N, C-alpha and C positions, 0 to 999 in steps of 0.2 A: 196482189196479195191482200187479203182482208185482215183487219185488225179490230179487236174489241176495244172500245173506249167508253169512259164515263162522260156524260154531258154535263157541262156547267153553263146553263143559259143565263146571260145577263143582258139587261137592256142597254143599248147604245155602247156596247163594248165589242171591239174587234181585235183579235190577237194575231199579230204577224209573227209566226213561230220561228223566228231566227234571233229573237232577243229574250232576255230573262224578264218575266213579268211578275211583280210582287202582288199578292192578293191577301186580303184579310177574310178569314172564313169564320162565320159565327152561327149560321143556321144549323140546327142539329143534323138535318139530312145530309148537308154538304160536309159537315165535320165527319160524319160516318163515311161519306164517299171518299174524302181525301185520305182518311186513315186506311180504308180498304185499298185504295189505289196505291198507297205507299207499301202496304203489306204484300199486295199481290202483283206489284209492278205493272199496273194498268195505266195507260196514258189518260190524261184528262183533256177533253176538247172544250175550249172556252168559246162559246157560241154567241153570236149576235141574236138575242131573243126578241121576238115581236108578238104583239097581241093578235094581229090579223094576218091572214094569208097574203103572201106576195110571191111572185115568180121566183123560183130558186130557194124555196123554203120547204121544210118538212115538219109535220105535226108532231108534237111531243105531249107528254102528260105533265102539265104544270098548271097551277091555279090562275096565273095571270099571263104568262108568256106561252101562248099556245103553239107557236112556231119558232123554229130557228133556221138561220141560213144554212143551206146544205154544205157550203164550203166554209171551213173554219180551221183555226190553228190548234194544234195539239201540243201539250207539254207534259213533262213528267214532274209531278209535285215534289218539292223538297221542303220539309218543315224546318223553319228557322227559329220559331219561337212559339211558346204556348203560354197563355195567361192562366191565372188561377181559376178563372171561371170556364176554362176550356177552349177559348177562342184560339185559332191558329193563325200565325203569320207564315205564309208559304211563298216560295218562288216557283213559278212554272219554268222549268228548264226546257228550252226549245227542242221540239221533236220533229213534227211533220205538219205539212198542210194536207188536209184530208177532205174527201167528199163523203158525207153521210149517205149511205146506201139504204139502210133500214134501221128502224128502232127495234131493239130486242125486248120482248115483253118479259119482265121479271117482277116478282112480287116484292119489290124494294122501293125505297123512298125517292129514288132518283132514276134518271133515264140512262139506259145503256144502249149503245149503237154499234152497228157494224160499219166500218169505214174502209175506204181504200185511199192509198197515198196519191197525192198529186205532185208530180215532179216538174218544177219550173225550168224554163230555158234561161240560163244565167249569164250568157255571154253578151256583153255590151257591144253594140255595133258602133263603129267609129263616128257616125253622124250624131250619136247621142252623148258623146263624151263632154261636149260643151255644156249641154243642159245639165248633165250629171254633176259637173264641177260647180255650176251655179247653185244647184240645190245643196251641194256639200258646203260651199262657202257661206250660204245663208244659214244653214244649220249650225255651223261652227260659231258664227257671230251670235246667233241666238243662244247657244249653249254657254257662251262667256257671260251673258247677262243672267242666265237662269241658274247655273251652277256656280256657287260662290267659292267652293273649295277648289284649289288649283289642281290637286290630284284627280278630283272628279272630272274636271275639264280636260285634263290630259288623257284620261281613260276614255272619255267620250270621243275625243278626236282620234284616238288610236282605233277604237272599234268601228268608227265611221269610215275608215279606209276600206272596209268591206262594203261593196255596193249594195248588197241585199240588206245588210244591217243598217246602212245609211237610210235606205228607203223606209225600213221598218221604224227606225227612230224618228224620222220625219213624220210618219203617220201617227206614232204614239204621242209625240209631244206638240206638234205644230198643227196638224190637221184635226179639226174639232168635229166635223160632220161624220158620224158613223157610217152613213151610206157611201161616202167617198172612201173611207177606210176599207169598207167591204169591197167596193169596186176594185180598188188597188190589189187587195188580197186575191181576188178572183182572177186577175190577169195571170197567165201562165208564162209570159215572156217578160223578162226584166225591161226590155226596150219599150214595151207598152206601158209598163209602170212608170218609167222615167218620163215619157212623153205626156202621159196623162197627168202626173203629179206636177210637172213643170207648167203645163197649160193651166191647171187648176190654181196653182199658187201664184204664178207670175202674170197670168193673162186674164184671170177672172175678175 
């Protein structure tokens, strides 16, 4: 089933669409996009934007980011604050991982795309539980140093019990290389994500 989404291209940004993603919106075109998305209930795809063509990208209309990765995370924007000068603080509520199939030509200031949902295989095989637990233990230790508030640490530990969320949080906070984040996003089997992330973090 195809879905219409608004594209929000950003350099070096990859969204794993199982976590809530805070964003500050200040460009007029994207303020317009977010307000329209909220009003019309249109998902927003947060895309890894690139200046030059790479395999697995699609061209967009943008003054500096001429391509975006075809696989990206979608969320539904929730406005949580608005400043006096009109800037928005939003949360992208997790929605779907999608493949951009085509760019829809519209005479508007931002890109609109037709996408289809990508559904991952989410059952962890027994041989990957040890690596998964090592990733989880490392993340929990890291979170104790990063989050000073005890309630925040408890909430992080609680949501990290979900394996997909754990991988997404690991990518969000601990992995810095956007190309690695994108590779993990593009895997459609959680077992591939676990193996790749474990090798990258502990063996590289």
